[in-house]
N, C-alpha and C positions, 0 to 999 in steps of 0.2 A: 727119524724111525721111531718116534715116540708117538703115542695114539691119543689124541686129544680127549680127556677124562671130565665128567660132569661134576663138580662141585659135590652135589649130593651123594655121589659115589666116593667120596675121600671119607673112608671110614679107616678102623684100626685094620682091618684087611689090607689097605693099601699100605702101611707103615713100612720105611724103609725103601719104597719104591718110587723112581725117577717118572714124573709125569709132566705133561703139559695143559696148561689149563688156559682157558679163555675167559676173563669175566670183566667187570666194572670197578673200578676203584670206589670203594663205599666211602671209607674213610683211611687217613695216612697220618701218622705220629711218629716224627723222626726223635731218638733219643741216645744222643753219643752217636757211637759209631755202629747203631741199628737204627733201622726204619721198620715200624708195623705198620703192615696195609692190612684192609680186611677187603677181599673180594668177593663179588656178589653175580650171582646168576639168578635171575628170578628170585625165590622166594629162599634160596639158600645161600649162605655164605660161609667163609673160612677164613682165619688169620693167617697171613701170609708175612715171613721174617727175611730181610734184607739186612745182612751183617756182614761187618768188613772181616774178610777172611780169605780162604782159598780162591772162591769162585767171586767174591764183589770187592771190588774197591771201595775207597771214602767218594769219589767221584760217582760211582752207582749207587751207592745210599743216599747221596745228596740229589740225583737223577730221580729216584724213585720218590723221595719225600716231596718232590715239587710237581708230580704227575698230578694234573688236577682230577677233583673229584669227577666221578662220571664216564671218566675217559674209559675207553676198552683197550685192555692190554693182553698181552701172550705172556703167560709166566712159564717158564721151565724150572724144574725144582725135583726135592725130595720131599715125599710127605714122612713127616715125623710124629711119636707119641708126646702129647702135649705133658709137660709136668704136672699141670693142673687142669680142671675145667676150664675151657675158652669162653668165658662168659659174653654175651651179645652175640655170639656166633650161632649159627644151626649144627656146626660140625664142631661139638667141645671137646672131642678125645683126642683130635689130631690137628697140627699146623702145618702149612707149608713153607719150607726152607729153600728161598730161592736162589736160583744160581744164574739165571738169566731173566730179562724182562724187557718187553717191547713194546710200544706203545702204536697200536693200531689204529686209533681213532681218537684223537683228543678233545674233550668237552671244553666249553668257552669255561675261563674261572668263576664267574659269577651265575650262580644259579637262582632260578625264580623261585624255587621253593628248595629248603633243604627235607631230604627223605626221612630223617629220622625226626623231624618235627611231625612231617606227613603221617609217620605211623603212631604217634605219642595217643595214647588215651585223653580224650578232652578233658577228663576229671582229673589226671595226674597234672597236667598243661596248667588248669587252675589252681591247683594247690601249692605249686612250686614254681609259679611264675614262668614256666618255659614256654615258648610259642607252640602253638598249633596252628595248621594251615584250615583255614574255610573253605566251603566246598565251592566257592566261585573262584578262588585265587586254585584251586586243584582242576576245576573244568577249564580255565585259561590255559591253565599248562598241563593239559590230560597227559602229554607224551611221558612227563616226568613223574606224574602221578601214578600213572600205570606201571612205574617200574617199582612200587613199595612192594614189601614181601605180603601187605594185606590185598591189593589189589590185584597183583599175580595169583595169590590164592582163589580170590572170587571169582575170577575169570576162567581158570582151570576148573574150578566146580561146576559153572554154568554149562561150561563145555561138556563137562562129564553130564549134566541134566539132558541135555541135546541127544547125547550118545545112548544114555539110559532108555530115552523116549524113543529113540529109533530102534534099539535093540529089543525092547519089550514089545514094540507094537507089530514088529516085522515076525517075531517069534508067533504072536498071536494072529498070524497070517493078515496084516494089512499089507497095503500096497502105496507106497509114497509118493503123491503127485505134486506135480508144480503147477499153479495157476497165475491167472493173468493180476497183474497189479495195476495198470491201465484200463479202466473199464467205461463205458457208455454212459451208463446212469448210476445216481447215487442209491445203492444197493438196498437202504432202508428208507430211502426216500426224505432224508432228514437234510438238515444244512452243514451236518459235521464232517463234510467232506472237502478236501484239496480240489481245486479247477486247476487244471492244466491247458494249456493251448496243444491241440491236437489237428495240426494243419489247418484246412479251413473250418474246424470246428473245435468245439470243447469235450474233453474228457475230464474223468475223474480218477483219484488214486485212489486203491480199494480199501475200505474199512474192514474188510475181513474177506477170506476165501469162501465164505460159507456157500454162497450162491454154487459156486463150480464144483465144491464139494458133493453139494446134493445132487449137480448134473452128473457127476461121476457115479455116483450112487443109482441113480436112472439109467447108466451106462452099463450096470450090471459089475461094477467092481467091487459091490457089496461092502467092503473094509476100506476106507482110505485116511491117509494123514497126509500133512503137509508143514512144512516150517519154512517161515518167510516175513517179511517186512508187513506191517499192517499199520495204517495211516489213520490218524484221526484229529480232524481240525475243530478240535476243541479248545477253548481259553481257560484250560485247567491249570492253575499253576499249584498244585498239591504237590504232597510227597509222592502219591503213587500213581500220578498220570503222566505220559510222555504223548508228543505227537505222532511219533513213530516207535513204534516197538516191536518184538520177536514175536510172533504167533508161533504156538504148537496147536495145530488144530486135527480134530478128529472127526470123522463122520462113518456112520454105520449102519445097515441094514439089519433089523429085526424080526424075528419070529413070532413071538406072542406079545411080549411087553417093552415099553421103552426103558424098562429097567434094566433089560439086559446089556443095554448101551451103558446107563449110570454105572452100573457094577463094573463093565469093562474100562470104563475112565479112570474110575478111583482105582482099580486094581492097578492101571499103569502107573497112577503117581505114587501110590505105596511101593510100587517096585524100584521107582525111582528113589525113594527116600531110603529104602533099603540099599541101594544102591550106593547112593553117597555115603551113607554111614558105613560101609564095608569098604569102598575105595578111596575116599576123602578126608579122613581123619584128620590128615596134615593139614589140609588145608582148612578145615574146619575150625581146628586149634588155633592155627596162624591168626584167622578172622577174630576169634574169641579173644586173642590178647588185645586187642585195641577195641572190639566192640564186645564186651562181655554177654552172653546170653544162656539162657537155660536151653539144654540140649532140646531138638523138635522132637515132640512125641505124636504117635498115631497108632489108631486100634486095627486090626484085622478081624472080620471085616471091617469096613469104615463106616463109623457112626452115619445113619442117615434121618433126619428129622423132619417131619411136615412143618412147612411154613407156620401155620396155624399153631404148632407147639412152639415154633420159636417165638411166635408173638406172644403165646401167653407165659412163657418165660421172662421176655421182656415187662411184660405187665404186672408180673409177681415182682419185680425188681424197681417198680413205679413208674415206667415207662406207659404215658399215654399215647396209642396209635390206634387207627381203625384197622378193621382185617383186610381191607383192600389196599392198604398203604405201603408204598414201596420202604424199603429198609435205608435211613440214613446210615450215613458214614458213621458217625457214633454210635449209630444203634449197633451196626455191625460189629463193632468192637467189643461192645459190652455184652452182647449175646457171645462172642467167641471167648470173653472172661466167663460169663456164666457156664458154657459148654466146659471149660477146661475144668472148672470149682466140680462141675457135676460127674463128667465122663470121663476126666483126665486124658482129653486128646486136643493136639492142636490143629488136627484137621478133620473137618467133618461136611456132610452134605447138607444142603436144606432143599428140599424136594416141594412140588406143588404150589409153585407161586401164583398168586391171583393173576387172571388173565388180563386185567386191565393194565398192569405195570410190563408186561411181556411185549416185543415186538409182533406185527401182524403176521409172520410165518408160524408161530408157536401154535402147536395143537391143544384145542381147549379139551378140560377132562371130560369124557362122555358123561358123568354122574353129574357132574357139576357144571354149568355154564361159565360159571364164575372164577373158576380154577383152570389152571393149565397144569401141561404135562409136561413142565419145565422146573431145572435144578440149576444152584450155584454152588461151587466147591469155595470152601473156606480155610485159610492157613493162618493161624495166630490171629483171629477174629478180622481178615481182611479177604475179600472175594479175589480168587486167581482164576476160576473157569465160570462162565454162563453158557449153559445149553439148553436144551429143549429136543422133544419129537416135534419135527418138523410138519407142518400139513403137507399132504404130499396128493391131495385132490383139488383138480384145478378150479371146480366150480367154490369150494370153501375158501381155498386161498384169494381167489378173486373177490368175496365177499369180505374177508377179513382185511384185505388191501384197501377197498373202498370206504370200511368204517374207519380205517386210518389215516382217510384223504389221501392216499397215494395215487400219483398218475399211473393208473393201468398201461398207458403207451410205453413208460419209461421201465418197465417190468415183464413187458410180453414175452421177451426170451425165456427169460426164468418160470412164466406160469406156463408156456407152451413146453417146456421140459418134461411137465408130468401129464401131457396129455396122451403120451403113448405108454402108458403103463409105469407105474412108478411104486416100488416098495416100501412099506412104513420103514420109517429112518430117523434117525435122531442123533445129536452130535455135541459140540462145543468147541471152544477156543480158551485157549491157556495162554497168560501173559508169562513168557519167559523172564523177563528182567521181574516180574512182580515174584515168581517162585522163588527165584534165588535171594532177592531180599527178605522175605519172609521165613524162608528155611534157614537164614542165617542170622535172623533177628535184628537185621539192619535197618535203619528208619527214615531210607530216603531211596528211591527208585533209580536216582540219577547215581547212586555208587554200584549200581549192578548192570547199568547201561554203557557201555564202553565210551560212547561219542554220543550221549544223551542228544536229543529233540524236543525243546518242549517252547512254549508261545513265546519266550524271551531268548531263546539260545539256537542259533543255528551253525555255530562253528566252537570248535576246531571240525 
């Protein structure tokens, strides 16, 4: 007749009540006629006491002490107020006095990694000689690694980003769409696509949903977004690149100026940042215990700089670069630090990129043919969104595609979609894993990809 109770809900309000809890054995320690267990659910844990007495025999204490770590158990018992704070547990004011314990699923006695080692800050491990777990070991044994309190918090927060993204855009009148991931041509005419066998011909995995987002705008949807996988066949072994990631994509028609879209996207991200602060403080604090980081800062409205202003700031800092040169990764990071020092924000927009460094479909600035109506957005000095006003005139689009050496036959369906009247529009694509990584101040995107795919990893 007892109701299953979550560990996070076992507080002083539940003191002296009988409860039923399902959790994993995190640790066990036998001491005379007692056995102290720590039961874990996701990022929450509680101390459980099995003691010889009315409800427990010596055999039961011995049985509890021999249950292997990570086994799943059902525990029936009484919640008691702890005599002193229980260190190392999230539920520090209460403990569980066990009356019955059942093993639901037994774990093997030898674990590929210890969860306590996997949540230890690297600096602590170096100082006292205790083990920490390296990234490859974590990813090779991802199921175990995802059980840690840090991983649980990371992916709960990432889920929150998706939820807030959808909530905000639906409130703004956007429609969620689903786009094909198997396409007939490399959308940007380049080599960075995965080729797949498609019956008697070849197809490609989509680098972006952008072309289909644009087609929807041409079909009078006005404001659309999608959440889905994006594939990039780039041999990049960096801290921020993956061959498959989750794209949060936005496209929108505008009335007067593409900055209408820039402002809408920036506000969407600000609403996400505010929502994370309000709803996910527990997760943020859990992650910061292992990976300390300054809280993420942003301005309202969002700071927007022109590309030439960013270049000027870099030149003042001693960087030599041309007016039409793209930002390198080190220069991106340096500019992020300079912006933080000057404006005290971790989030900003860089607008008006040189046309020469942007894709063929980017609208040139009507006042300056060397500049484009395009923009990137940055968190902690790293790009998380690349976007632009798209060319909606088929003749200009054809000219720009030829300029970039793209086979017009391969993008015929794309160009044709603008021949029947297309409104001015703009958009951009956001990398979910990158946003999660940079918001939490983590150092590798593989920490925020549940099962990462990169040039060297295809499993698990």
